[in-house]
N, C-alpha and C positions, 0 to 999 in steps of 0.2 A: 504494500500500500504506500505509494510514493506521491500521492496527490497532496495538495495543499490543505486538505480538510483536517489534518492532525497537527496540533502544535502543543508544545510543552512550555509551561510558564510556572513561576513561583505562585503558590497558593496565597491568597489573602488570609490574614489571621482568622477571619470569621469562616473561612472555608475549611480549616483544619478539622472541624467537627465531621466533615464528610469522610475524611480518612478514618476516623474512629468508628463511624457508622458502618463503613464498608468492612472494616476489620471485624467488627461484631457480627456482621452478616456472614463472614467467612468462618465463624465459629471461634475466632480469637477472643481474647479476654481483656479488652481495654477497660480501664477504670472509668468511672462516671465523670470524673473531672479531668481526664487526660487531655482532651482537646485544648482546653484553655491553658493548661500547664505547658503542653508542647508548643503552642503558638507563642507563649511568652518567652520560653527558653530558646526557641530556635525559629524566629519569625521568617527566616529565609530558607528553612530546611525542608520544606514540603513542596513537592512538585505535583502539578496537575496536568495531565495530558487531556486535551480537548479534541474530540472528533465531531466535526460538523457543529462546533460551538457548544457541545455538551460534555460534561465530565465523562471520560472514558478510561483513564488510568491514573493511578497515584503511586507515589514513591517518596519516601523521606531519605534525605542524605544530610545528616547533621555533621558539620565539620567542627570537631571539638577543639582542635588547635591545628598547627601547621603539619602535624604528624599523623593524626588519626581522625577517621570519619566513621560514622555508624549508619548503616542502611537498614531501612525497614519499610513497612506499609507498601510492599510491592504487590499491587493488586490491579488487575484489569477487569473492567465490568464484564460479568459472565457472558453476556450476549455478544461481546466484541472480541472474545478470546480467539486466538489462532490466526489473527490478522497482522501480526507484527507490531502491534501498538505497545505491547509490553517491552519488546526489545528496544523500541525507540525511546521510551521513557527511561529504561535502564541505561542506555547509552548517554542520555542527558545527565542522569545521576552520576555515572562514572566520571563524566567530564567535570561535574561540579566538585567531586572529591579530589580530582587531580592526582597527584603522586602520593597522596596519603595512604597509609595502611587502612583497610576498610574491614570493619567487623559487621556481621549480620546475624540475626536470629532467623535462620531459614526454615522453610517448610520442606518436608520430605519430598513432596512431589516436584520441587524445583531444584533438587540437589544436582542433577545432571547439568542443568543450565548454569548453576553457580560454578561448577567445575569448569565449564567452557569459558567462563569469564576469569578463571585463574584462582578462584577461591578453593581453599583446602578445608576439608571437614575436620573439626577439632574435637567435638564431643557431643553426646546426646544429653538432653535434659528432660526432666519429668516435671510436669506441672500438676 
């Protein structure tokens, strides 16, 4: 999908709640006040991919300092999956992180994709 109908931009602080809502819909466990905390702590750390002017993909890339970033909230709207939008927002996030080491709390279904981007599995966690 190479047409101009997809663009990536920084979320506005009031849009960060969308990321938390999408995470909850995926079965993740965001806290009730996470959106406001995330928006305050990292106002430029959330990306929104828009397709035809509507939210289509989200990703957070928070640059802690000049050496470390943390990536999360990697979600594409279910009806738009498989069209390359996830890869495009992923690439924008990687560019935002630059040469920093990047940590992520990944989902099992995406582990092959993480490896393709150079990530190395470190350990399992149980919640």
